[in-house]
N, C-alpha and C positions, 0 to 999 in steps of 0.2 A: 504494500500500500504506500502511496505517495502522500506527503503532506502539502496542504496549500497554506498560503500566508495567513488565512483566518483560522487555521487549526483544523479545518475539516480534512477528510481523507478521501483520496481518489482510489477506488478499488481497481486492482489489477487482476483480471479474470483469467481462468484456466481455459485450456482448449475444450474441455468438457462443457464449460459454460457457453462457448460459442454455439454448440448444437442447440441448447435450449433457446438461445436468442434467434437462431435461424428459424425455428418452428414458430415462435411468437411473431417475428417480423414478417414471415410469409403470410400468416393469417391476416395481419393488418393490411398487407399489400393486396391480398385476395379480396378483402372486404372493400377496399377502394376500387378494385376492378369490378366487383359485383354491383356496386351502386351506380356505376357509370351510366348505363342505359336508363336508369330511373331519374336522372337529373334532366328535367325538361320543363318547359314553360307550363305553369299551372300547378305543379306539385308543391305541397307545403314542405317546409323544412322539418316539421314534425313527422310527416309521413316518411321522409328519408331516414330520420332517426329511428323510427320504429322498424324499418326494414333492416337497418344496421344492427339494432338490438337483437332482433330475432335471429339474424344470420350468425351473430357471435355466439348466442346461446346454443343454437343448433349444432355448432361445432365444438361444444364442450368447453368453451372459453367464457371469460367474464369481461364485460365492458368496464374498463378501469375508471372511466370518468363518472359513471353513475354513482351518485352519492359521495363522490370524492370531495371532501371539504364542503359538502352541501350542494355540489353541482347536481342539477336535477335530470340530466339526460345522458344518453349513451354515446354521444358524439358532440363535437363542436362544429357548428356550421355558420360561417362568417361571410356575409354578403356585402359586396361593393365597398363601402367605406368602413366596414367592420374589420378591424385588424386581426383579432383572434378572440376565441372564447365566446363566439356567438351562440346563444341558447336556442335550439330548435323549437319551433312553435307553429303558429297559424299563418305565418308569412308565406305567401305563394310566390314562386319564382316568376319573374317578368322577363319579357324579351329584352336581351341585352345585359341581364344580370351576370356578374362573375362572382364565384363563391369558392371558399376553401372548406373542405371537409376534412376534419382531423379525428382520427380514431386511435384508440389504444386498447389492445386485447391482452388479457392475462391468460397465458397458457402454461399450465403446470408450474405456476409461480413466477414465470418470466414475463416481462412487460414488452409488448411489441407496439411501437408508436410511429405513426406516419401521417402525413397529410398531403393533399394535392389540390390544385385548382380545377374548377369546372366552369362551364359556361352554359347559359340558357339562351337558346335562340341565336341571334346574330349580335355579336358584341362590337364595340367601336375598335378602330385601329389602335387607339391609345391603350385601351384595355388589353388587347391582344399583345401589344408590345410589352406592357407591364408584366404580363404573365410570363412571356418568354424570357425577359431579362431576369425575373426572379428565379426561374428554373435554372437558367445558365449560371446565375450567381451561386446557387446551391452546388451545382456540379463542379464549378471552378474551386469552390471552397473545399469540397471533398477531395479534389485532386491534390490539395496541399497537405492532406493528412498522411504523414509519414513519420516513423520513429525519428526523433531528433529535432523535428520541427516544433514550433510552439503553437499554442492556440491563438496567439496574436497573429501568426502568419495566416491562419485560416480566416480570422475576422478581417484582417487588412485586405486580403484578396477579394473577399465578398464586397466590402465597402468600396474599394477602388473601382471594381467593375460596375457596380450599381451607379455610383456617382458619375462615372464617365458617360453613362447613358442618360444622365440628367434626372434620375430618380433618387430617392433617399431611403436609408436604412433605419428602421425603428430601433431605438436604443432601450426602450422600456422593458422589452421581453427578450429572452435568449433561449438557446438550446441548453441541454442538461445531460449529466450522466444518467444512466438508466441500467437496469438489470433486474434484480429481484425487488427493487423499489422503483416507484414511478419516477421520482426525481432524486438524483444523487449528485454529489460533486463530480466533475467540475461544471461551472457555468460556461456555456459556449457563446461568447459574444460574437455578433456578426459585423463588428467594426473593431478597429484597433490598430496597433502598430506592429509591424513585423519584428520578430525576435522577443516579444514580450509575452508574459503569461506562462502557465505550466508547460513543461516539455511533454510532447506526445510520446507515449510509450506503448509497446505491444500489450494487448490485453485490456486496454481502456475501451469502455462502451459509452457512447454518447449520441445525442441527436444533434443534427445541424438543421436549422429551420428558419432561414432568413425571412423576415417580414419586410416588404418593400412598398413604399408609398409613392404614388404618382406626384404628390405634392410634398409638403414639409414632413419631417419625421415625427412631429409631435402627436401624441395620442392622449386620450383620457378614458377612464373607466366609468361606465354609466352607473346609475343608482342600483342596478341589480347586483352590483359587486363583481360581475364577471365580464360583461361585454365591453371590449376595448375598441374605440373608434378613432379615426383620424380627426384631429381638432379642426382641420380645414375642410373636412368632408371629401377629401380626395380619395380616389380608389386605392385599395391596398391589396396585395397578393402575398401568398406564402406557399412554399413547398418544404416538406420535411422528410428526411431520411434518418434512419437509425443505423449506426455502424459499429463495427468492432475493429480496433487497430491491429494490424498484422505486422509481421516482420518486413513486408514489402510496401505496405500502404494501408488500405482499409478494405474490409468486406462490408458491402451494403446489404443489410439484412432485409430491407423493405423494397427491393426492386419489384416492379410489376411483373408477375408471371405472364400476363397477357400482352406485355409491351405497351401498356397504357401509361406512359410516363408524364405526358403533359398535353393539354388541349392543342389542336382539335383532336378529338378521340374518334370521330366517325369512321375514318378509313381504317384505323387500327382495329376497331370493334368488328 
């Protein structure tokens, strides 16, 4: 185990732990694949959540977000200017909506956490560009994950790419260590300076999940205590993968088995 400056500990996992995370991560990815054709104009976010809930239970897993610190649903569904932690409900998807669906499944005690963007109907060119830049920033960040690099290298790579495209990175939320607990050290910032932060070591498990805004990076949390929105009401996008650090780089536990990595999904489906 590694120590962080604040005294918390980063767990270094064994090869046997990788297998548990592969199973949990695959289910999260399969859940996001499954929900893809259900995301359409007119469906409510509550209906999408119910489908996710039932699918998770049918596979012998537990939806981790349900009742987590009082959260009432089995997924987070964040539409348009909602940055993260959108609570599913009666809101129906409209033509042009963009949304993030975030799921976490517990399989045999291991947490599998992932999110993707989806679109309803025809979205604007600006929205499509935001989605693509967010996905590319995630993958560029993951390419920096290698033993000996630092978490600052990952955050700097994401920030530099996003800002070069004239979008902004949210500072208020970050990725996190994961394993047999939903959230563990270290925090994974999606901005920062190269060479700073904890050194990346084989056996570390964590999520990388940049939130990117079309406007300013500032966000606020609504009165429900969960829903985070952009202060300027600009669009926001997010993608999330869960990874394990290997001797050569990283293993992505949440790759889509169906190849549904980012919108548009129609041809791939």
